KEVO-644845 format. One line per field, with one value per residue (C-alpha): residue number from 1; x, y, z; residue in one letter. Coordinates in pm, whole numbers, plus 32768, in hexadecimal, padded with zeros to 4 digits. Each point is the difference from the previous one (the first is absolute). Example, Ala and Ser with C-alpha at 12.3 -4.5 7.8 and 13.67 -1.06 7.14 Angstrom:
2
resi: 1,2 $
c1: 84CE,8089 $
c2: 7E3E,8158 $
c3: 830C,7FBE $
resn: a,s $
REM end
This chain:
558
resi: 1,2,3,4,5,6,7,8,9,10,11,12,13,14,15,16,17,18,19,20,21,22,23,24,25,26,27,28,29,30,31,32,33,34,35,36,37,38,39,40,41,42,43,44,45,46,47,48,49,50,51,52,53,54,55,56,57,58,59,60,61,62,63,64,65,66,67,68,69,70,71,72,73,74,75,76,77,78,79,80,81,82,83,84,85,86,87,88,89,90,91,92,93,94,95,96,97,98,99,100,101,102,103,104,105,106,107,108,109,110,111,112,113,114,115,116,117,118,119,120,121,122,123,124,125,126,127,128,129,130,131,132,133,134,135,136,137,138,139,140,141,142,143,144,145,146,147,148,149,150,151,152,153,154,155,156,157,158,159,160,161,162,163,164,165,166,167,168,169,170,171,172,173,174,175,176,177,178,179,180,181,182,183,184,185,186,187,188,189,190,191,192,193,194,195,196,197,198,199,200,201,202,203,204,205,206,207,208,209,210,211,212,213,214,215,216,217,218,219,220,221,222,223,224,225,226,227,228,229,230,231,232,233,234,235,236,237,238,239,240,241,242,243,244,245,246,247,248,249,250,251,252,253,254,255,256,257,258,259,260,261,262,263,264,265,266,267,268,269,270,271,272,273,274,275,276,277,278,279,280,281,282,283,284,285,286,287,288,289,290,291,292,293,294,295,296,297,298,299,300,301,302,303,304,305,306,307,308,309,310,311,312,313,314,315,316,317,318,319,320,321,322,323,324,325,326,327,328,329,330,331,332,333,334,335,336,337,338,339,340,341,342,343,344,345,346,347,348,349,350,351,352,353,354,355,356,357,358,359,360,361,362,363,364,365,366,367,368,369,370,371,372,373,374,375,376,377,378,379,380,381,382,383,384,385,386,387,388,389,390,391,392,393,394,395,396,397,398,399,400,401,402,403,404,405,406,407,408,409,410,411,412,413,414,415,416,417,418,419,420,421,422,423,424,425,426,427,428,429,430,431,432,433,434,435,436,437,438,439,440,441,442,443,444,445,446,447,448,449,450,451,452,453,454,455,456,457,458,459,460,461,462,463,464,465,466,467,468,469,470,471,472,473,474,475,476,477,478,479,480,481,482,483,484,485,486,487,488,489,490,491,492,493,494,495,496,497,498,499,500,501,502,503,504,505,506,507,508,509,510,511,512,513,514,515,516,517,518,519,520,521,522,523,524,525,526,527,528,529,530,531,532,533,534,535,536,537,538,539,540,541,542,543,544,545,546,547,548,549,550,551,552,553,554,555,556,557,558 $
c1: 79E4,7F10,7FE0,817B,8016,7EF8,80C9,813C,7F45,7F74,815E,8074,7ED4,802E,817D,8034,7EF7,809B,8154,7F62,7F71,8159,8095,7EF7,8053,8173,7FB0,7F3F,812A,80D7,7F2A,7F8A,7FC9,7F0F,7F4C,7FE4,7F7D,7F02,7F8A,7FD8,7F30,7F25,7FC8,7FA2,7F19,7F52,7FC9,7FB7,7E89,8020,7FC6,8172,805E,7F1B,8075,8169,7FC6,806E,7F7D,80EF,8136,80CA,815D,80BD,804A,7E89,7FC4,80FD,7F79,7E9A,8038,80F2,80AD,7F0D,7FCF,7ED1,7F49,7FD3,7F3F,7F43,7ECE,7FD0,8048,7F03,7EF7,8063,7FDA,7E9B,7FC2,8048,80FB,800C,8095,8156,7FDC,7F73,7FD3,7E9A,8060,80EB,8055,8081,80D8,815D,806A,8162,80EF,7FE7,8100,7EFD,7EB1,7F4B,8013,7FEA,7F00,8077,7EEC,802F,7F5C,7FFB,8118,80CF,7FD8,8065,8136,8055,7FDF,80CE,8120,7FEE,7FF0,813A,80B5,7F89,803D,8164,8042,7F75,80C0,813D,7FA7,7F5F,803B,7EEF,7F1A,7E9D,8060,7F06,8018,7FCE,7F81,7F36,7EE7,7F57,7E8F,7F63,7ECA,8067,7ED7,7F28,7FC7,7EAD,7FCB,8046,8159,80F0,8141,8125,812D,803A,80B2,7EBC,7F40,80FB,7FF5,7E86,7FFE,8102,7F9B,7FCD,812A,80E3,7F66,806E,816B,7FCE,8006,7F56,7E85,7F42,7F06,811A,803D,7ED9,80B0,8044,80F4,815D,8095,7ED3,8020,8170,7FB2,7EFA,80F8,80FC,7EFA,7F94,8163,80B6,7F72,8061,8151,8005,80F6,7FBC,7FA3,7F9B,7FDA,804F,80A7,810C,7F8E,7ED1,80E5,80C1,7EBC,7F7F,8145,7FF7,7E95,8052,810D,7F40,7EB5,8090,7F50,7EAA,803E,8079,7EDD,7F0C,80B4,7FEF,7E93,7F72,7F97,802E,805B,7EBD,8097,8048,7F22,7F55,7E8A,7F27,7F95,816C,804E,7EE3,8086,815D,7F90,7FD8,816F,8082,808F,80B8,8170,8097,812C,8075,7FBB,80D4,8121,8007,7FD1,8136,80CA,7F79,804D,8162,805C,7F09,7F9D,7F35,8047,7F8A,814F,7FA5,7EB2,8052,8157,80B6,8084,7E99,7F82,7FDA,7FAD,7F5B,801D,8072,8179,8033,7FC5,7FFD,7FAC,8168,7FE8,7EEA,8090,8141,7F43,7F74,812F,7FF1,7E93,7FE4,8161,80C3,7ED1,7FCF,7F7C,7F64,7F90,7E8C,8039,7F7B,7E8C,7EFC,7E88,8022,8091,8134,8125,8119,803A,8145,8078,8113,8059,80EF,7FB9,7F30,7FC3,7ED8,7FAB,7F0A,7EAA,7FE0,7ECD,7F1D,803C,8095,8130,80BA,813A,8069,8172,8026,80C1,7EE3,7EDC,7FC0,803A,7ED1,8052,80C0,8088,7F0C,8079,7F5F,8075,80EC,80AB,807E,816C,80A0,8073,7F14,7EE7,7EA4,7EA4,7F0F,7EC0,7F07,7EC2,7F11,7EC9,7F43,7FE1,8155,80B7,8164,7FD8,80F9,8051,8130,80C4,8172,80A6,8159,8038,80F0,8009,7F26,7F38,7FF9,7FD4,7F1F,8094,803A,7FA0,804E,7F1F,80C4,7EF1,7EDF,806E,7F18,80D7,80F1,8076,809B,806F,80D2,7FB4,80C4,7ED6,8077,7F50,7FA6,80C9,8139,7FC3,7FC8,812A,80E4,7F8B,7FFE,8158,80A6,7F5D,8059,8165,8030,7F52,7F02,7E93,7F09,7EE1,7EBB,8059,7F9C,80B8,7F3F,8048,8048,7FDE,810A,800C,8178,8024,7EEF,8064,7F77,7FD3,8025,7EF2,805A,7F91,8104,80BC,8010,816D,8103,8043,814E,7F6E,7EDE,80F0,80CC,7ECB,7F5A,8147,801A,7E91,802E,8127,7F3D,7EDE,80F8,8085,7EA7,7F5B,80B7,7F17,802C,8179,7FEC,7F23,80E8,8136,7F70,7F87,7E90,7FC2,8096,8085,7F1B,7FD0,7F88,7EB5,7FBE,7E9F,7F7D,7FEA,7EB0,7FC6,7FFE,7F10,7F06,8034,7FC6,7EC7,7F6C,8059,7F5C,7EC0,7FFD,8031,7F1E,8118,800F,80EA,8094,8057,806C,8161,80BF,808D,8179,7FEA,7EFF,7FDE,7F2B,80B2,7EFC,8074,814D,7F5B,7F02,80FA,80FE,7EF5,7F9E,8168,8049 $
c2: A59E,7FD8,8176,8022,7EDC,80AA,8140,7F47,7F57,814F,8090,7EFB,8040,817A,7FFA,7FFB,810A,80DC,7FE6,8054,8143,8061,7FB8,80DC,811C,7FD7,8013,8145,808F,7FD0,80FA,8106,811C,7F35,7F6E,814D,80C8,7EF3,7FFF,817B,7FF3,7EF1,80BF,8141,7F4D,7F44,8138,80F7,800F,805A,8169,8022,7F69,80E7,8132,7FAF,7F9C,7E96,7FB4,8100,7F70,7F39,8005,8023,8168,8045,7F5F,80E3,813A,7FBE,7F80,80A3,7F40,8022,7F99,7F6B,814C,800E,7EB8,802D,80B2,7ED5,7F02,80B2,7FC4,7E91,7FEB,807B,7EED,80C3,7F03,808B,8142,7F57,7E90,7F24,7EE6,7FF7,7F72,8087,7EED,80F0,8131,7FB8,80F8,8080,7FCA,8177,80FE,8112,8019,7FC2,7E9F,7FD0,7F10,7F30,7F4E,7E89,7F6D,7E95,8054,80AB,7ECF,7F14,80D5,800F,7E89,7FBB,80CB,7F49,7EB1,8050,8060,7EC8,7F0C,807A,7FEF,7E9F,7F83,8086,7F67,7EB2,7F87,80EE,7FC2,7FBC,8056,80D6,8179,8106,814B,80ED,80A8,814C,804F,8028,80A9,8116,80C5,8021,8121,80A5,7F02,7EDF,7FAF,7F7E,80BB,7F5C,7F1E,7F5A,7EDF,7FAD,7FF1,7F17,7F18,7FEB,7FB6,7EE8,7EA8,7F02,7F27,8133,8082,7EBE,806A,8141,7FEC,8150,7FCB,80D9,8060,8090,8114,80B5,8021,8173,7FEE,7FD8,7F3C,7F19,7FB8,7FA7,7F20,7F48,7FDA,7F5C,7F2A,7F60,7FE0,7F5B,7EA5,8002,7FDF,8161,802B,8166,813C,812E,8163,8136,80B4,7F3F,80B7,7F18,7ED1,808E,804B,7E9D,7F73,80D8,7FA8,7E8E,8025,80ED,7F41,7EA1,7F84,8070,7F82,7EA9,7FDE,8050,7F0D,7EED,8038,805A,815B,816F,80F3,808F,8158,8047,811A,7F2C,802A,7ED6,7FBD,7FE4,7F19,7F1F,7FFE,7FA0,7EFF,7ED2,801D,7FFE,7EA4,7F73,7FC8,7F84,7F55,813A,80D3,7F21,7FFD,817A,8029,7F2A,80F1,812C,7F58,7FB0,8151,80EE,807A,7F92,8093,7FA4,7F56,7F0D,7FAB,7FF2,7F8D,8129,7F20,7FC8,8162,8119,815E,80E8,8171,814F,8025,8153,8165,804E,7EA9,7FA3,8029,7EFB,7F1C,7FD2,7F77,7ED7,7F1C,8014,7F97,7F16,7F7A,7FF0,7FEC,8058,8160,8078,8161,801C,8106,815E,7FE9,80ED,802D,808E,7EB7,7F25,80A0,7EFE,7E8E,7F8B,7EB8,7FA5,8008,80FB,8120,813B,8004,7F7F,7FF6,810A,7F63,807A,7F29,80A3,817B,80F9,80A5,8146,8077,8162,8031,805A,8140,8080,7FBF,8173,8067,8096,7F25,7ED1,7EED,7EDB,7EA7,7EB3,7EBD,7FA4,8156,8006,7FD0,7F21,80B6,8127,8068,804A,8055,7EF4,8070,7EE4,7FFB,7EEE,7F59,806B,8175,8095,80A7,8086,7FE1,80BF,7EE1,80B9,7EBC,802C,7ECF,7FA5,7F32,7EEA,7F2E,7F57,7EBF,7FC7,8169,8060,80C9,7F75,810B,8033,80D4,811A,80C6,80EF,8133,80D9,7FC3,8124,80EF,8155,80F9,80DE,7F80,7EBA,7F21,7ECD,7EBF,7ED1,7F26,80D0,7FDF,7E88,7FC7,80CD,7F67,7E97,8019,80A3,7F19,7ECD,8078,8006,7EB5,80AE,7FA5,80BF,806D,80AF,816E,813F,8135,8142,8177,80B9,817A,80CF,817A,8000,7EC8,7F02,7E93,7EA1,7F1B,7E87,7F86,7EAF,7F4F,8001,7EB9,7FC9,8070,806D,8176,7FD9,7F36,80F7,8128,7F53,7F9B,8156,8094,7EF5,8026,8177,7FC8,7EFF,80F2,8106,7F0A,7FA2,8158,812B,80FE,7F61,8011,816C,8061,7F4A,80A3,815F,7FC3,802C,7E9E,7F57,7E9E,7EDB,7FC3,7ED3,802C,7EF1,7F83,7F29,7E89,7FA8,815D,7F94,7EDF,80EB,8110,7F0B,7F7C,815D,805D,7EC2,8057,816A,7FB4,7ECE,7F4B,7E8A,7F6C,7F0D,8114,8108,8082,80A9,8145,8026,8170,80E6,815F,8098,80FA,7FC1,7E98,8067,80E6,7EFA,7EE4,80D8,8072,7E98,7F98,8123 $
c3: 7BE8,7EDE,7FB7,7FED,7F0D,7F2E,8002,7F9B,7EE4,7F94,8004,7F06,7F21,7FF4,8002,7E88,7FB0,810C,7F5D,7EB0,8097,807E,7EAA,7F60,80EF,7FB4,7E8C,8037,80BB,7ECA,7F3E,80FE,7F08,7F2D,812F,80B5,7EDA,7FA8,8169,8001,7EC0,8096,8147,7F4B,7F0C,8118,80D5,7EE5,8042,816F,8064,804C,7EB2,7F3E,80C3,7FA7,7E96,8018,7EA1,7F69,80A6,7F04,8099,8144,7F9D,7FDB,8152,80A7,7F59,806B,8161,80F5,8115,8121,8169,80AA,801C,7E87,8006,8145,7F65,7F17,8113,80DF,7EF7,7FEC,817B,7FCD,7F03,7EBF,7F80,7E9D,8080,7FFE,7FAD,7EEE,80FA,8075,8151,8109,80F9,8108,803D,8084,8107,7FE3,8120,8034,8079,802C,80AB,7EB5,7F7A,7E8B,7F6E,7ED9,7F3C,7FE3,7ECB,7F8A,7F0A,810E,80E0,7EE7,7FB9,8172,802C,7ECA,808E,814C,7F4D,7F3C,813F,80B8,7EE2,7FCF,8177,8021,7ED1,80A2,8152,7FB7,8165,8072,7ED8,8078,8168,80C1,7FD8,810D,7F78,80D9,7F3E,8044,801D,7EA4,808E,80EC,7F80,7EC9,7F11,7FC9,7EE7,80ED,7F72,810D,804F,80AB,7FCE,7EB0,80AE,80B7,7EB8,7F5D,812D,7FF8,7E8A,8008,7F83,8114,7FA0,8007,8143,80AC,7FD2,80C7,817A,803F,7FF8,7F09,810F,80D5,7F00,80A0,8151,8033,8123,7F6F,8124,8015,7E8D,8022,812B,7F32,7EE1,80E8,80AE,7EB7,7F7A,8122,7FBA,7E90,7F4C,7F75,7EE3,7F96,80BD,7F32,8081,7F31,811F,80C2,8139,7FF7,7FFD,8127,80B8,7FCA,8089,8137,8043,7FE7,8108,80E2,7FF1,7FEC,813A,7F83,7EA0,806F,80F3,7EE7,7F18,8106,805C,7EAC,8078,7FAB,8118,808D,8044,7E93,7F7B,7EF6,7FB6,805D,7E99,7F93,8124,7F92,7E9E,8077,8102,7F14,7F9F,8166,8032,812C,7FB8,8149,7F5D,7F4C,8132,80E0,7F08,7FE8,8176,8037,7F2A,80BE,814F,7F96,7F67,80A1,7EA3,7ED5,7EAB,7EA1,7FC2,811A,7F5F,7E8D,7F7D,7F64,7EE9,7F8F,8027,7F04,8078,7F06,8057,7F7E,8017,7F57,806F,8174,8093,8052,817B,8010,7EF6,80C4,812B,7F42,8015,817C,8000,7ED5,7FDC,7EBD,7F1B,7E94,7FC4,7EBB,7FB8,7FAE,7EF6,7FD8,8041,8088,8006,7EA1,7F81,7FE4,7F4D,8015,803B,80A7,7F6C,80F8,8173,8095,7F13,8023,7E8A,7F3D,7E90,7F8F,7FC3,7E99,7FBA,8104,8006,7F0C,809E,7FCF,80B0,8061,805D,816F,7FB7,7F22,80E7,803B,7E97,7F4C,7ED4,807F,7F25,7FFC,7F9C,7FB2,809F,7EE4,8011,8168,8064,8104,8138,7FD3,80EE,7F7F,807B,7F8C,7F50,7FC2,7F2F,806E,7F74,8139,7FC3,8051,7EDE,8017,8176,80D9,80E8,8090,8018,7FBE,7F66,7F80,7EC8,8064,7EC4,7EFC,7FE6,7E8C,7F94,8121,8120,815A,80FE,8170,80DD,80A5,80B3,7FE2,7F3F,80CE,8132,7FF1,810D,7FCE,8109,7F1F,7EA1,8011,7F9C,80B9,7F92,80CE,7F15,8043,8176,8003,7F1D,80E1,8148,7F89,7F5E,812C,8100,7F32,7FCE,817A,8043,80E0,8028,7F28,80E3,7FAA,7FC3,7F4E,7F90,803A,7FE3,8144,800B,80A7,7FDC,7FCF,7F2B,7FAC,7FDE,7FD5,812A,7FEB,80EF,8098,813C,8115,8017,7E89,7FF9,80FB,8018,7F51,7EDF,7FDF,7FED,7EF4,7F3B,7FED,7F85,7EF3,7F9C,7FE0,7F17,7F35,7FD0,7F86,7F00,7F7C,8003,7F6B,80A0,8156,7FD4,7F99,8127,80F0,7F6B,8025,8162,7FA9,8078,812F,801A,8046,8176,80C2,80B9,8101,803C,811A,7FB3,7F67,7F74,7E93,803C,80A2,7EF9,7EE3,80AD,8025,7E9B,7F84,80BB,7F8C,7E8F,7FF3,7F50,7FCA,8105,7F04,7F0A,80FB,7FC9,8118,7F6D,8014,7FA2,80A5,7F73,8115,80E4,810D,8018,8099,80FD,8067,8023,80B7,80F6,8049,8038,80E7 $
resn: m,v,p,r,l,l,v,l,a,l,g,k,v,v,g,f,p,s,r,v,k,l,w,q,f,a,a,a,c,r,r,p,q,e,v,q,q,a,l,l,r,e,i,l,a,t,q,s,e,t,d,f,g,r,a,h,g,f,t,s,i,h,s,v,a,d,f,r,r,q,l,p,v,a,g,y,d,a,f,e,p,y,i,a,r,v,r,r,g,e,t,r,a,l,l,t,d,e,r,v,l,m,f,a,l,t,s,g,t,t,a,t,r,k,t,i,p,i,t,p,r,y,l,a,d,y,r,r,g,w,n,r,w,g,l,r,a,l,l,d,h,q,r,i,s,c,s,p,i,l,q,v,a,g,d,p,e,e,y,t,t,e,a,g,i,p,c,g,s,l,s,g,l,t,v,r,m,q,k,r,i,i,r,f,l,y,t,f,p,a,a,a,s,g,i,r,d,h,e,a,k,q,y,v,a,l,r,f,s,l,a,r,p,v,g,m,i,v,a,p,n,p,s,t,l,a,s,l,a,r,m,l,n,e,r,k,e,d,l,l,r,d,l,h,d,g,t,l,a,a,k,l,p,i,p,d,e,l,r,r,a,l,s,p,r,l,k,k,r,p,r,q,a,r,a,l,d,a,i,a,e,r,t,g,e,l,w,p,r,d,v,w,p,p,s,r,m,l,l,g,a,w,t,g,g,s,v,g,p,y,l,r,q,l,t,e,f,y,g,d,t,y,v,r,d,l,g,l,l,a,s,e,g,r,m,s,i,p,l,a,d,g,t,k,s,g,v,l,d,v,t,t,h,f,f,e,f,i,p,e,r,e,v,n,s,p,q,p,t,v,l,e,a,h,e,v,e,v,g,q,n,y,f,l,v,p,t,t,a,a,g,l,y,r,y,d,l,r,d,l,v,r,v,t,g,f,y,g,r,t,p,l,i,e,f,l,g,k,g,s,q,f,a,s,l,t,g,e,k,l,s,e,h,q,v,t,q,a,v,v,e,e,v,t,r,r,g,a,r,l,p,v,y,a,l,a,p,c,w,d,e,r,q,p,y,y,g,l,f,v,e,r,g,a,w,s,d,s,v,a,a,e,l,v,k,a,v,d,a,a,l,s,r,s,n,d,e,y,r,s,k,r,a,t,g,r,l,g,a,v,r,i,v,w,l,a,p,g,t,w,t,e,w,d,r,r,r,l,e,q,t,g,a,s,a,d,q,y,k,h,p,c,l,i,n,d,l,e,f,s,r,q,m,t,a,k,s,a $
REM end
């Protein structure tokens, strides 16, 4: 009890300064042009003596126009030669910081994972964004203030570079660097971040959380929240036995040294175990809603883009809880900070990165319009181009966002999807955002369940078409037939080229393609292994542009 009283006392001490920090951020959001341009000047001045800065004439840049003339919008490949030198210990190739704490590995959609250098400044910026999100959430939900938090962290040391710099998950680094008083609030042990097996790590997270009154669970991808809930129900006997006896299942693939590190925290909790066992005996199930009251629970997860199928499962598992979007964040940095529940939008973090916006319709133009944060318009879609203090300049993030409003004079943005996710059989250039919008709207309109799905091109010599790949049992045949017809019409409304190709018969109507139950779970697991992606940041694609996908999945279903 004493530690919790200490935390409550600390909360009162830091409460006013925390509010002051939020007020300062709000003040910055009222003058984004001034704040953004000052930040750009500071970044360029600080990094001017790096090899990259000298090669691109940072000292001769005196305006945003100069900046754009001297540096093109560029993807990761443009920075990789410099980052490779940093990996070898040549920090000054790209960074003024003399120390690189680690390299964050991207979640990865290809075989090659990107390495993003994490400097002390980057880490301070990253933490500041998280603190703003958390402070605003706790002020809005004071009933859960100072309640334990469940957040699974990745391994910060998957491997090291030739200079001995660790590469891995940024979440694992932040956990290991937390102050002791803050660490007490988190139920997931810092040592457990080194567990490589994903299921074993989730089991450990639940084992250490069941005895505590968790008030917040944070996971970027809601699929992680769904996975935790299913594991709790499926492994309830093992978990409750371990909770009762103060043990950790012997069959879990956890290295001995990690078991020894976790052992001192394994306490017997027979009273809690018996109470939860009584629920499981009575209902035959055990879900998070049975362990932690939904009225005192906040779930933090992505709610935009293609995560809808997982997000809609959470009420069944967690009850009618509060849900707050985590904002647009990636290994490259945090881009937005949601300030309320129930919205996919967050305020652009104008104090951390310099941002530019390219209108969606001009993304393939040789000379697209480029706007600053104060120049964007509500209701318009843009590709976000950040410049960071950690070596990325006019970085082609490929994130498509929509401006939904303003906080002060700073735009509120909603993540729509990765702009690189397009498919085109006959020149229609169908985007993942168009697909998710069509499917979600038509499924919702009919009151049907939204399952895990993907739209993919299917080749036919007479007339190619798109298949909506769904596991059998998700809908009845009649509902499926109605839905694919409606989705096809919705795609025609949102994409002029699609409508044209359909009207001329060059493209066939969308068809349902049934998969065996469990197919998507196995496919996602294999894709996760092949790409080396972080399980917490993995996003199931709702549009797949590979023609081989259709052939492979159809062959398996035959």
